KEDOZA-475996 format. One record per residue (C-alpha): residue number from 1; residue in three letters; x, y, z. Coordinates in steps of 0.5 Angstrom, whole numbers. Layout:
% residues N
 resi resn    c1    c2    c3
  NUM  ALA     X     Y     Z
...
//
This chain:
% residues 271
 resi resn    c1    c2    c3
    1  MET     0     0     0
    2  ARG     3     7    -2
    3  PRO     4    12     4
    4  VAL     0    17     5
    5  VAL     3    24     5
    6  ASN     2    28    11
    7  MET     2    35    10
    8  THR     3    39    17
    9  VAL     3    46    15
   10  ASP     0    53    19
   11  SER    -7    55    16
   12  SER    -9    60    21
   13  LYS    -8    65    17
   14  PHE   -11    63    10
   15  ASP   -17    61    13
   16  THR   -18    67    16
   17  ALA   -17    70     9
   18  MET   -21    65     6
   19  LYS   -28    67    10
   20  GLN   -27    74     9
   21  TYR   -28    72     2
   22  LEU   -33    68     2
   23  MET   -37    74     5
   24  THR   -35    78     0
   25  THR   -35    75    -6
   26  SER   -41    75   -11
   27  ARG   -39    68   -13
   28  ASP   -43    61   -10
   29  LEU   -39    59    -4
   30  HIS   -38    51    -7
   31  LYS   -35    55   -12
   32  ALA   -31    60   -10
   33  VAL   -28    54    -5
   34  ASN   -27    50   -11
   35  SER   -24    56   -15
   36  ARG   -19    58   -10
   37  PHE   -17    50    -9
   38  PHE   -15    49   -15
   39  TYR   -11    55   -15
   40  LEU    -7    53    -9
   41  MET    -6    47   -12
   42  VAL    -3    50   -18
   43  ARG     1    54   -14
   44  LEU     3    48   -10
   45  PHE     5    44   -17
   46  VAL    10    50   -19
   47  LEU    13    50   -13
   48  VAL    15    43   -12
   49  PRO    22    42   -13
   50  PRO    25    41   -18
   51  LYS    25    48   -20
   52  SER    27    48   -28
   53  PRO    26    39   -29
   54  GLY    29    40   -37
   55  GLN    35    43   -33
   56  GLU    34    36   -27
   57  ARG    34    31   -33
   58  ARG    40    34   -36
   59  ARG    44    33   -29
   60  ILE    42    26   -28
   61  ALA    44    24   -35
   62  ASP    51    28   -35
   63  TYR    52    24   -27
   64  LEU    50    17   -30
   65  GLY    53    18   -37
   66  ALA    60    20   -34
   67  PRO    66    16   -34
   68  ALA    68    12   -30
   69  GLY    75     8   -33
   70  ASN    80    11   -38
   71  ILE    77    13   -44
   72  ASN    83    12   -48
   73  ARG    83     5   -47
   74  LYS    85     1   -53
   75  SER    82    -7   -55
   76  LYS    87   -12   -53
   77  LYS    85   -16   -60
   78  THR    86   -10   -65
   79  GLY    90    -5   -61
   80  LYS    85     0   -63
   81  ARG    81     6   -59
   82  ILE    75     4   -57
   83  GLY    69     6   -59
   84  THR    64    11   -54
   85  SER    59     5   -53
   86  ARG    64     1   -49
   87  ILE    67     6   -44
   88  LEU    65     4   -37
   89  ARG    60    10   -34
   90  ARG    58    10   -27
   91  VAL    52     8   -29
   92  HIS    54     1   -30
   93  LEU    57     1   -23
   94  ILE    51     3   -21
   95  ALA    47    -3   -24
   96  GLN    53    -8   -22
   97  ALA    53    -5   -14
   98  LYS    44    -6   -15
   99  ALA    44   -12   -18
  100  ALA    50   -15   -13
  101  LYS    45   -13    -7
  102  ASN    40   -17   -10
  103  PRO    40   -24    -8
  104  THR    34   -26   -11
  105  GLN    38   -24   -18
  106  ASN    44   -29   -20
  107  LEU    46   -26   -26
  108  ASN    51   -31   -31
  109  GLY    52   -35   -24
  110  GLY    52   -29   -20
  111  LYS    60   -27   -24
  112  GLY    55   -20   -25
  113  LEU    53   -16   -31
  114  TYR    56   -16   -37
  115  GLY    56   -15   -45
  116  LYS    48   -14   -47
  117  THR    45   -16   -41
  118  MET    49   -10   -37
  119  LYS    47    -5   -43
  120  ALA    41    -7   -43
  121  VAL    40    -6   -35
  122  ALA    44     0   -35
  123  SER    40     4   -41
  124  ALA    34     2   -36
  125  LEU    36     5   -30
  126  MET    38    11   -34
  127  LYS    32    12   -37
  128  LYS    28    10   -30
  129  SER    33    15   -26
  130  ILE    31    20   -31
  131  ALA    24    19   -32
  132  SER    23    20   -24
  133  VAL    24    27   -25
  134  GLY    18    31   -22
  135  TYR    15    25   -20
  136  LEU    13    29   -14
  137  ARG     9    34   -18
  138  SER     5    28   -22
  139  ALA     1    27   -15
  140  VAL    -1    35   -15
  141  VAL    -2    34   -23
  142  LYS    -8    29   -21
  143  SER   -11    33   -16
  144  ILE   -11    39   -20
  145  ARG   -15    35   -25
  146  ILE   -20    32   -20
  147  TYR   -22    41   -20
  148  ASN   -20    42   -27
  149  ARG   -21    35   -31
  150  GLY   -19    39   -37
  151  PHE   -12    41   -34
  152  THR    -7    41   -38
  153  GLN     0    43   -37
  154  PHE     5    47   -42
  155  GLN     4    46   -48
  156  ARG    10    44   -53
  157  PRO    10    47   -60
  158  LYS     8    40   -65
  159  TRP     9    40   -72
  160  LYS     3    42   -76
  161  PRO     1    38   -82
  162  LEU     0    42   -89
  163  SER    -5    37   -90
  164  LYS    -9    35   -83
  165  PRO   -11    28   -83
  166  ALA   -18    27   -80
  167  SER   -16    24   -74
  168  TYR   -11    31   -73
  169  LYS   -13    34   -66
  170  PRO    -9    41   -65
  171  PRO    -6    40   -58
  172  LYS    -9    43   -53
  173  LYS    -8    51   -50
  174  THR    -4    51   -43
  175  ASN    -7    52   -37
  176  ALA    -7    60   -36
  177  ALA    -7    60   -29
  178  LEU    -1    55   -29
  179  VAL     3    59   -34
  180  ALA     2    66   -29
  181  MET     4    62   -23
  182  ALA    10    60   -27
  183  ASN    11    68   -29
  184  GLN    11    70   -22
  185  TYR    16    66   -19
  186  GLY    20    66   -24
  187  LEU    19    58   -27
  188  PRO    21    56   -34
  189  GLU    15    53   -37
  190  GLU    17    45   -37
  191  ASN    12    39   -37
  192  VAL    13    32   -32
  193  ALA    10    26   -33
  194  VAL     5    24   -30
  195  HIS     6    17   -27
  196  ARG     1    12   -25
  197  GLY     6    10   -19
  198  THR     2    17   -16
  199  VAL    -5    17   -14
  200  ALA   -10    23   -11
  201  HIS   -17    22    -9
  202  GLY   -22    29    -8
  203  LEU   -28    32    -7
  204  GLN   -30    38   -10
  205  ALA   -35    43    -6
  206  VAL   -43    41    -6
  207  PRO   -48    47    -5
  208  GLY   -50    47     2
  209  PHE   -49    51     9
  210  ASN   -42    49     9
  211  PRO   -39    47     2
  212  HIS   -31    44     3
  213  ALA   -26    41    -1
  214  PHE   -22    36     0
  215  VAL   -16    32    -4
  216  SER   -11    26    -2
  217  MET    -5    24    -5
  218  ARG    -1    17    -4
  219  THR     6    16    -8
  220  GLY    10    10    -9
  221  ILE    15    11    -4
  222  SER    20     7     0
  223  ASP    19     8     9
  224  ASN    26    11     8
  225  GLN    24    16     4
  226  TYR    18    18     7
  227  ASN    20    25    13
  228  ARG    24    28     6
  229  VAL    18    27     2
  230  SER    14    30     7
  231  GLU    19    36     9
  232  ILE    19    38     1
  233  TYR    11    38     1
  234  ASN    10    41     8
  235  THR    15    47     6
  236  ALA    11    48    -2
  237  MET     5    48     2
  238  GLN     6    52     7
  239  ARG     9    58     2
  240  ALA     3    56    -2
  241  MET    -2    57     3
  242  ASP     2    65     5
  243  ASP     2    66    -3
  244  GLU    -6    65    -4
  245  THR    -7    69     3
  246  MET    -4    75     1
  247  GLU    -7    74    -7
  248  LEU   -14    74    -3
  249  THR   -12    80     1
  250  ASN   -10    84    -5
  251  HIS   -17    82    -8
  252  MET   -20    83    -2
  253  THR   -17    91    -2
  254  GLU   -18    92    -9
  255  ALA   -25    90    -8
  256  LEU   -26    95    -3
  257  LEU   -22   100    -6
  258  ALA   -27    99   -12
  259  ASN   -34    99    -8
  260  GLY   -31   106    -4
  261  LYS   -30   110   -11
  262  VAL   -37   108   -13
  263  LEU   -39   111    -7
  264  GLU   -35   117    -8
  265  ASP   -38   118   -15
  266  ASN   -44   118   -12
  267  GLY   -43   123    -7
  268  ILE   -42   120    -1
  269  ALA   -35   121     3
  270  ILE   -31   116     6
  271  LYS   -27   117    12
//
């Protein structure tokens, strides 16, 4: 069973601002709650590290692909310098160490990985490591889609055919709120993969006396990573709540100023 990520944050200021906002908004209460919860989760998405998934993928690729031996090594048979595909790299050493620690594997009679087997295992390790970038954001994407089913990440430039076939579908437009949030925090518009190992459940607010929204996220992490992952989520969610509180306060201030101007325009002085 995937562990539930518990977020422990101080939401007192956000709760106070939210109550005041709901008293001033003209929207239906349940719609207002769902809308603000959506914006809160979008903030969480952009605040969960890494800041640049693309840069982090390149860093991992460079680290695992770094040569671990003599790159000028020559073949014993031909005396020529070996090709780049046969150079010993860090990813090979890590793959070998992982195989040695796994008692359920008896690769090559326990002699270790080499040849085509090593190439396949090292390639799989490299792909898995690169694909895992943004894994924690993946759960947030699924949470956001509870409140906005059509939510998409940043639009990628796609090739447009000269003659569009019947099956051609134009790419969906990037969510405007996501673009605004990324610009606010100065982050690049980079996507992350949506992993099957993350799960999100939640409930939208519905019409009623006390509408409320709820979301629960599960991630496929090992037990020894739980505290670290919780700290990452807690830090990001705390800042998301603080920034959303400021946003709500600004909205209410602008509304008060606008209403005050209307009164002054009608001859009513405000002191």
